[in-house]
C-alpha positions in Angstrom: 123.1 12.1 -178.0 126.6 11.9 -177.7 127.2 10.9 -174.5 125.9 7.5 -175.5 127.4 6.8 -178.5 130.8 6.0 -176.7 128.8 3.1 -174.9 126.5 2.1 -177.6 130.0 1.3 -179.9 131.7 -0.3 -177.3 128.7 -2.5 -176.5 127.6 -3.3 -180.2 131.2 -4.1 -180.8 131.7 -6.4 -177.8 128.7 -8.4 -178.5 129.7 -8.9 -182.3 132.9 -10.5 -181.1 131.4 -12.7 -178.4 128.8 -13.5 -180.5 131.0 -14.1 -183.9 133.1 -16.4 -181.4 130.3 -18.4 -180.5 128.6 -18.6 -184.1 132.3 -19.9 -185.0 132.2 -22.7 -182.3 129.2 -23.8 -183.7 130.5 -24.4 -187.3 133.6 -26.4 -185.3 130.7 -28.4 -183.6 129.1 -29.5 -186.7 133.0 -29.9 -188.3 133.5 -32.0 -185.0 130.5 -33.9 -185.5 130.9 -35.0 -189.1 134.6 -35.9 -188.6 134.0 -38.5 -185.4 130.7 -39.7 -187.5 133.6 -40.4 -190.6 136.1 -42.0 -187.7 133.1 -44.2 -186.0 132.1 -45.6 -189.7 136.2 -46.2 -190.4 136.4 -48.3 -187.0 133.7 -50.2 -187.2 133.5 -50.7 -191.1 134.5 -54.0 -193.2 138.2 -54.9 -192.7 140.4 -54.7 -195.2 143.8 -56.7 -195.6 146.7 -55.1 -193.9 149.0 -54.6 -196.9 146.7 -54.7 -199.4 147.4 -50.4 -199.9 148.1 -47.4 -198.4 145.9 -47.1 -195.0 143.9 -44.0 -193.6 143.7 -43.4 -189.8 141.0 -45.7 -187.7 140.7 -47.7 -190.6 139.9 -51.2 -190.0 142.3 -54.0 -190.8 142.6 -57.8 -190.7 145.2 -60.4 -190.8 146.4 -63.7 -190.0 150.1 -64.6 -188.2 151.6 -64.8 -184.9 151.9 -63.1 -181.6 155.7 -63.6 -181.3 155.5 -63.2 -177.6 158.4 -59.8 -177.7 156.2 -57.0 -176.5 156.2 -53.5 -174.6 154.5 -52.4 -171.5 153.2 -49.3 -171.7 151.9 -47.5 -168.5 148.4 -45.9 -168.5 144.7 -46.2 -166.7 141.4 -47.5 -167.3 138.7 -45.4 -166.1 136.6 -47.4 -163.3 139.9 -49.9 -162.9 143.4 -47.8 -162.4 146.6 -47.9 -163.4 147.3 -51.0 -166.3 149.9 -52.0 -168.7 149.2 -51.7 -172.1 150.7 -54.7 -174.0 152.4 -54.0 -177.4 153.3 -57.2 -179.1 155.1 -58.1 -182.1 152.8 -59.6 -184.9 154.4 -61.4 -187.5 152.4 -61.7 -191.1 153.3 -61.9 -194.8 156.9 -62.2 -193.5 156.7 -58.8 -191.8 156.5 -57.8 -188.5 154.2 -55.2 -187.0 152.8 -53.6 -183.9 149.7 -55.1 -182.0 148.1 -53.3 -179.3 146.8 -56.4 -177.6 145.0 -54.2 -174.5 145.7 -54.1 -171.1 146.6 -56.4 -168.4 146.9 -55.2 -164.3 149.6 -53.9 -162.8 150.0 -57.3 -161.1 150.3 -59.4 -164.6 153.0 -57.1 -166.1 155.6 -59.7 -166.0 153.2 -62.7 -166.7 154.0 -65.2 -169.0 152.4 -64.9 -172.3 153.6 -67.2 -175.2 153.4 -66.9 -178.8 150.3 -67.5 -180.5 150.3 -69.0 -184.2 147.8 -68.7 -186.8 145.9 -66.2 -185.2 143.5 -64.1 -187.1 143.1 -60.2 -185.8 140.9 -57.5 -186.7 141.9 -54.2 -185.7 142.4 -50.9 -186.2 145.1 -48.6 -187.7 146.8 -46.0 -185.7 149.6 -43.7 -186.0 150.1 -42.8 -182.3 152.8 -40.9 -180.9 151.7 -40.0 -177.4 155.0 -38.6 -176.1 156.1 -34.9 -175.9 159.2 -33.0 -174.4 157.6 -34.3 -170.8 157.3 -37.8 -171.3 159.9 -39.9 -169.4 162.0 -42.0 -171.6 161.1 -45.7 -171.5 163.3 -47.7 -168.7 164.1 -50.7 -171.1 166.0 -52.9 -168.2 162.7 -53.4 -167.3 160.5 -53.0 -170.2 158.7 -50.1 -168.7 157.2 -47.2 -171.2 155.1 -43.9 -170.8 153.6 -43.7 -173.7 152.7 -45.3 -177.2 155.4 -43.8 -179.2 155.2 -45.9 -182.6 158.6 -45.3 -184.1 160.3 -45.5 -180.9 158.1 -48.9 -179.9 158.9 -50.3 -183.6 162.9 -49.4 -183.3 163.0 -50.9 -179.7 160.8 -54.7 -181.0 162.5 -54.7 -184.3 159.2 -54.3 -186.3 158.2 -52.2 -188.6 156.1 -48.7 -187.7 153.1 -49.7 -188.2 150.4 -50.1 -184.8 147.1 -52.1 -185.1 144.9 -51.6 -182.0 143.0 -55.2 -181.6 139.3 -55.2 -182.0 138.9 -59.3 -181.9 140.7 -62.3 -182.8 140.2 -65.9 -182.6 142.6 -66.5 -180.0 141.5 -69.0 -177.6 141.5 -67.2 -173.7 143.4 -64.3 -174.8 145.3 -63.2 -171.4 145.4 -59.6 -172.6 142.2 -57.6 -172.5 141.6 -56.0 -175.6 141.2 -52.1 -175.2 139.6 -51.5 -178.7 139.7 -47.9 -180.9 136.8 -45.7 -179.8 136.2 -42.1 -180.4 135.5 -41.3 -176.6 139.1 -40.0 -176.1 138.7 -37.1 -178.9 137.5 -33.9 -177.4 134.4 -32.6 -178.5 133.7 -29.6 -176.2 132.4 -26.8 -179.1 129.1 -26.8 -177.7 130.0 -25.5 -174.3 132.6 -23.2 -175.6 129.2 -22.0 -178.1 127.2 -21.7 -175.0 130.0 -19.8 -172.9 130.4 -17.2 -175.6 126.7 -16.8 -175.8 126.2 -16.1 -172.4 128.8 -13.7 -172.3 127.5 -11.5 -175.2 124.2 -11.9 -173.0 125.9 -10.4 -170.4 127.7 -7.9 -172.2 124.9 -6.6 -174.0 122.9 -6.4 -170.2 126.3 -4.5 -168.6 125.9 -1.9 -171.7 122.4 -1.8 -170.9 122.9 -0.8 -167.2 125.8 1.4 -168.4 123.5 3.4 -171.1 120.6 3.8 -168.3 123.0 4.9 -165.3 124.4 7.8 -168.1 120.6 8.5 -168.4 119.9 8.8 -164.9 123.0 10.9 -164.2 121.7 13.5 -166.9 117.9 13.4 -166.1 
């Protein structure tokens, strides 16, 4: 029996580790699905007045004010469309200036004229976005060319408060910008695939352990 002890021990420990990783990913999957469900409820929930109190990420808000025409152009991409520019505008309401992500326009309409819009009601979602990191190029402010949404930097450039609302709908007539509402599509949820991978590795480990034991047994027969 001693000849089987080391392979068996290695097999049991390896399978236990791989199975525990699979179970952990299943638990992470349940956590992620609960989180996504909560976010989806916040996104489509009844909007609250923008300055009614502290806001949570993705919370639906509403306000009435003026889209001033001051804006930043953020290069990004839309699936099945390609490269576009997000239009982040200044929105004045209740004597305050915030950032409004109006949506996107094609590259050819980056510099198109988008005049101010007064007395417009908006419904959107509050976001604290900082997409830039140390690898993101600095914006070219001379040509108004940004490579990521970074609320603090955008607010500084547009002389607004670092509050971003991503537009969902408005009563603007014939808007020149296509809204790009907040969704959960961009939030990764690969935990099921990870769990399956770990469980398959555990099965393979168990199979290899069985083969190892079989070969040891054959050599000693």
